C-alpha positions as CSV (number, residue, x, y, z in Angstrom):
1,X,0.0,0.0,0.0
2,X,1.3,3.4,-0.9
3,X,2.0,5.8,2.0
4,X,1.6,9.5,1.3
5,X,2.9,12.0,4.0
6,X,0.7,15.1,4.2
7,X,1.9,18.0,6.4
8,X,-0.8,20.3,7.7
9,X,-0.4,23.8,9.3
10,X,-3.2,24.1,11.9
11,X,-4.0,25.8,15.2
12,X,-6.4,24.3,17.6
13,X,-9.3,26.5,16.6
14,X,-9.1,25.1,13.1
15,X,-9.3,21.5,14.3
16,X,-12.9,20.9,13.2
17,X,-12.0,22.1,9.6
18,X,-8.9,19.9,9.6
19,X,-11.2,16.9,10.5
20,X,-13.4,17.8,7.4
21,X,-10.3,17.9,5.3
22,X,-9.1,14.5,6.6
23,X,-12.5,12.9,5.9
24,X,-12.5,14.3,2.3
25,X,-9.0,13.1,1.6
26,X,-9.6,9.6,3.0
27,X,-12.9,9.3,1.1
28,X,-11.2,9.6,-2.3
29,X,-8.0,7.5,-2.0
30,X,-6.9,3.9,-1.4
31,X,-3.5,5.1,-0.3
32,X,-2.5,5.2,3.4
33,X,-2.2,8.9,4.5
34,X,0.3,9.9,7.1
35,X,-0.9,13.3,8.4
36,X,1.6,15.5,10.3
37,X,0.2,18.6,12.1
38,X,2.1,21.7,12.9
39,X,0.8,24.4,15.2
40,X,0.7,25.8,18.7
41,X,-1.0,22.6,19.9
42,X,-4.2,20.7,19.2
43,X,-6.0,20.2,22.5
44,X,-6.5,16.6,23.8
45,X,-10.2,16.7,23.3
46,X,-9.9,17.6,19.7
47,X,-7.2,15.0,19.1
48,X,-9.5,12.4,20.6
49,X,-12.3,13.4,18.2
50,X,-10.0,13.1,15.2
51,X,-8.7,9.8,16.4
52,X,-12.3,8.5,16.6
53,X,-12.5,9.0,12.8
54,X,-10.2,6.1,12.3
55,X,-13.1,3.8,12.8
56,X,-14.7,5.0,9.5
57,X,-11.4,5.8,7.8
58,X,-8.9,3.2,8.9
59,X,-6.2,4.1,6.4
60,X,-4.6,7.1,8.0
61,X,-2.4,8.0,10.9
62,X,-1.8,11.4,12.5
63,X,1.0,12.9,14.5
64,X,1.4,16.3,16.1
65,X,4.6,18.3,16.0
66,X,5.6,21.4,18.0
67,X,8.7,23.3,17.0
68,X,10.0,26.3,18.8
69,X,10.9,28.1,15.5
70,X,11.4,31.4,17.4
71,X,14.3,29.8,19.2
72,X,15.7,27.8,16.3
73,X,15.6,30.6,13.8
74,X,15.4,33.7,15.9
75,X,11.9,34.3,14.7
76,X,10.0,36.8,16.9
77,X,6.4,36.2,18.1
78,X,4.9,38.9,15.9
79,X,1.8,40.8,16.6
80,X,0.9,40.6,12.9
81,X,-2.0,38.2,12.6
82,X,-0.7,36.9,9.2
83,X,2.6,35.8,10.6
84,X,2.2,33.4,13.5
85,X,5.2,31.2,14.3
86,X,3.5,28.2,12.6
87,X,3.3,30.0,9.2
88,X,7.1,29.8,9.0
89,X,6.9,26.0,8.7
90,X,6.6,26.1,4.9
91,X,9.8,28.1,4.6
92,X,12.0,25.9,6.8
93,X,10.3,22.5,6.6
94,X,13.1,20.7,4.7
95,X,15.6,21.8,7.4
96,X,13.3,20.6,10.2
97,X,13.2,17.1,8.6
98,X,16.6,16.5,6.9
99,X,15.8,12.9,6.1
100,X,12.6,13.8,4.1
101,X,13.0,13.7,0.4
102,X,9.5,14.8,-0.7
103,X,6.6,16.5,1.1
104,X,3.1,17.7,0.5
105,X,2.2,20.7,2.7
106,X,-1.3,21.9,2.8
107,X,-3.6,24.3,4.5
108,X,-6.7,22.9,6.2
109,X,-9.4,25.1,4.7
110,X,-9.7,22.7,1.8
111,X,-11.5,19.5,0.8
112,X,-10.4,16.8,-1.6
113,X,-12.8,16.1,-4.5
114,X,-10.4,13.6,-6.1
115,X,-7.6,11.2,-5.3
116,X,-4.7,13.0,-3.6
117,X,-2.4,10.4,-4.9
118,X,-2.7,12.0,-8.3
119,X,-1.3,15.2,-6.9
120,X,1.4,13.4,-5.1
121,X,2.6,11.8,-8.3
122,X,2.9,15.0,-10.2
123,X,6.5,15.5,-11.6
124,X,8.4,18.5,-10.3
125,X,10.7,18.6,-13.4
126,X,13.8,19.4,-11.4
127,X,12.2,22.3,-9.5
128,X,12.4,22.7,-5.7
129,X,8.6,22.9,-5.5
130,X,5.4,22.7,-7.4
131,X,2.3,24.9,-6.8
132,X,-0.8,26.1,-8.7
133,X,-0.9,29.8,-9.6
134,X,-2.9,32.1,-7.4
135,X,-6.1,32.5,-9.3
136,X,-6.7,35.9,-7.9
137,X,-3.5,37.3,-9.3
138,X,-5.5,38.7,-12.3
139,X,-6.1,41.6,-12.4
140,X,-3.1,41.2,-10.0
141,X,-4.8,42.2,-6.7
142,X,-2.5,40.1,-4.5
143,X,0.3,40.1,-7.1
144,X,0.5,43.8,-7.5
145,X,0.7,44.3,-3.8
146,X,3.4,41.6,-3.7
147,X,5.5,43.3,-6.5
148,X,5.2,46.8,-4.8
149,X,5.8,45.7,-1.2
150,X,8.7,43.3,-1.9
151,X,10.3,45.3,-4.7
152,X,9.9,42.9,-7.5
153,X,10.7,44.6,-10.8
154,X,9.8,41.9,-13.4
155,X,6.6,40.0,-14.0
156,X,6.6,36.4,-12.8
157,X,4.2,33.6,-12.0
158,X,2.8,34.0,-8.4
159,X,2.1,30.7,-6.6
160,X,-0.6,30.1,-4.1
161,X,1.2,28.3,-1.3
162,X,-1.8,26.6,0.3
163,X,-0.8,23.4,-1.5
164,X,2.9,22.9,-2.0
165,X,4.6,19.8,-3.3
166,X,8.3,20.0,-2.3
167,X,11.5,18.3,-3.5
168,X,13.2,18.7,-0.1
169,X,16.6,17.7,-1.4
170,X,16.7,20.5,-4.0
171,X,15.3,22.9,-1.4
172,X,18.1,22.1,1.0
173,X,20.7,22.1,-1.7
174,X,19.7,25.6,-2.8
175,X,19.7,27.0,0.7
176,X,16.2,28.2,0.2
177,X,15.2,28.1,3.9
178,X,17.8,30.7,4.8
179,X,16.9,32.8,1.7
180,X,13.3,32.8,2.8
181,X,14.2,33.9,6.3
182,X,16.4,36.7,4.9
183,X,13.5,38.0,2.8
184,X,11.1,37.7,5.8
185,X,13.5,39.7,8.0
186,X,13.8,42.4,5.3
187,X,10.2,42.8,4.4
188,X,8.5,41.7,7.6
189,X,6.2,44.7,7.9
190,X,5.2,44.7,4.3
191,X,3.9,41.1,3.9
192,X,0.3,41.0,2.8
193,X,0.2,37.2,2.2
194,X,2.7,36.1,4.9
195,X,4.9,33.2,3.9
196,X,3.4,33.1,0.4
197,X,4.8,36.5,-0.4
198,X,8.2,35.4,1.0
199,X,8.4,32.2,-1.1
200,X,7.3,34.0,-4.2
201,X,10.0,36.7,-3.7
202,X,12.7,34.1,-3.3
203,X,11.7,32.0,-6.4
204,X,10.1,34.8,-8.6
205,X,8.4,32.3,-10.9
206,X,11.0,29.6,-10.9
207,X,8.8,26.7,-9.8
208,X,6.8,23.9,-11.4
209,X,3.3,25.2,-12.2
210,X,0.5,22.7,-11.2
211,X,-2.8,22.7,-13.0
212,X,-5.3,24.7,-11.0
213,X,-7.5,21.7,-10.3
214,X,-4.9,20.7,-7.7
215,X,-5.6,23.9,-5.8
216,X,-8.9,25.4,-7.0
217,X,-9.5,28.7,-5.3
218,X,-12.7,29.5,-7.3
219,X,-14.1,26.0,-7.6
220,X,-15.2,26.6,-11.1
221,X,-13.2,24.1,-13.0
222,X,-13.7,20.4,-13.9
223,X,-12.2,17.3,-12.3
224,X,-11.1,19.3,-9.3
225,X,-8.8,17.3,-6.9
226,X,-8.3,20.0,-4.2
227,X,-10.9,22.7,-3.5
228,X,-9.3,25.5,-1.4
229,X,-11.7,27.8,0.5
230,X,-9.2,30.7,0.9
231,X,-11.8,33.5,0.7
232,X,-12.9,35.9,3.4
233,X,-16.0,33.8,4.0
234,X,-15.7,30.1,4.7
235,X,-18.4,27.5,4.1
236,X,-18.6,26.9,7.9
237,X,-19.6,30.6,8.3
238,X,-21.7,31.5,5.2
239,X,-23.4,30.3,2.0
240,X,-22.0,33.3,0.2
241,X,-18.6,34.6,-0.7
242,X,-17.3,38.2,-0.5
243,X,-19.0,39.3,-3.7
244,X,-22.4,37.8,-2.8
245,X,-22.2,34.6,-4.9
246,X,-22.9,31.2,-3.5
247,X,-19.8,29.4,-2.4
248,X,-19.1,26.6,-4.8
249,X,-18.9,23.2,-3.2
250,X,-20.6,24.5,-0.1
251,X,-22.7,21.3,0.1
252,X,-19.6,19.1,-0.4
253,X,-17.9,20.7,2.5
254,X,-20.8,20.1,4.7
255,X,-21.2,16.5,3.4
256,X,-17.7,15.7,4.6
257,X,-18.2,17.6,7.8
258,X,-21.1,15.3,8.5
259,X,-18.6,12.4,8.6
260,X,-16.7,14.0,11.6
261,X,-17.5,14.2,15.3
262,X,-17.4,18.0,15.0
263,X,-20.6,18.2,12.9
264,X,-23.1,18.9,15.7
265,X,-21.2,21.9,17.1
266,X,-20.4,23.3,13.7
267,X,-24.1,22.9,12.6
268,X,-25.3,24.6,15.8
269,X,-22.9,27.5,15.2
270,X,-23.9,27.9,11.6
271,X,-27.6,27.8,12.5
272,X,-27.1,30.4,15.1
273,X,-25.5,32.7,12.5
274,X,-28.4,31.9,10.1
275,X,-30.9,32.9,12.8
276,X,-29.4,36.3,12.9
277,X,-29.2,36.5,9.1
278,X,-25.4,36.7,9.3
279,X,-24.7,34.0,6.7
280,X,-27.8,33.9,4.5
281,X,-27.2,37.1,2.7
282,X,-24.2,38.6,0.9
283,X,-21.8,40.5,3.1
284,X,-21.7,44.2,2.7
285,X,-19.3,45.5,5.4
286,X,-16.9,48.4,5.2
287,X,-14.0,46.0,5.9
288,X,-14.7,43.9,2.8
289,X,-16.0,46.5,0.4
290,X,-12.7,47.4,-1.3
291,X,-11.8,43.8,-1.9
292,X,-15.3,43.0,-3.2
293,X,-15.0,45.8,-5.7
294,X,-11.6,44.5,-6.9
295,X,-12.9,40.9,-7.2
296,X,-16.0,41.9,-9.0
297,X,-13.8,43.7,-11.6
298,X,-11.6,40.6,-11.9
299,X,-14.5,38.3,-12.5
300,X,-16.0,40.7,-15.1
301,X,-12.6,40.7,-16.9
302,X,-12.5,36.9,-16.8
303,X,-15.9,36.6,-18.4
304,X,-14.9,39.1,-21.2
305,X,-11.6,37.3,-21.8
306,X,-13.4,33.9,-22.0
307,X,-16.0,35.3,-24.5
308,X,-13.2,36.7,-26.6
309,X,-11.6,33.3,-26.8
310,X,-14.8,31.3,-27.5
């Protein structure tokens, strides 16, 4: 039986959503999945609930890792919400595990809609890592901020780092962990997308581009393997995204959540929000208005470009 190691970055408050992710991955593969969790610490009660899932999904194991990255790499405990110590894991992972040759590192606000083994077997073509492009980098909302803040003069592909397939040997050989830390130290106060900006600054497009179905941010493609809910509004909070459209694969997320011990509490929380009308209508708050406007323009451009190519 093939074993696939999957490394997750998760704090305790995201434990229920990690459980949904685990259920979705295990529902679509015959491989054995070895999950490894990085974070401040998943509480014993939540660990026990996840362990109970092995009765329905017997082909996975899960281990929890705590690294004092602030001590190992002189990383401060920042007040910036985007840069918690655990977000540094992607940048230094190959150094933390020097015997590891290949790794799949993922966020937990995702579900699998296909076999993760297909992603695991993707060739890296000699690159240190493979990732899908950030689908919101046109008309370059995140990308333009990245270029300006991190002083990138030339155009390049911009990776979404929520799903990373790493060749750890090449990463170590290139000294990329230290290069990432150097960039982080220099641009610490200007990082809009945390470690994602750092990694993109270091590589500036020199990575293997994965098909977007391996990290679908919009959920509008076909044969999606990984659906990534990286928007402001998550399916456990709302039926609608930041521009008032129904979240694609909302029902799928809840179907997999129903396979976990966390379902009752998440359903109760969602129903409480619905009773107040907080998640049944499109969001129109001052905090999200500017981003909504940019995203609306982006989707309009995408429709125009598509019609021009049809």
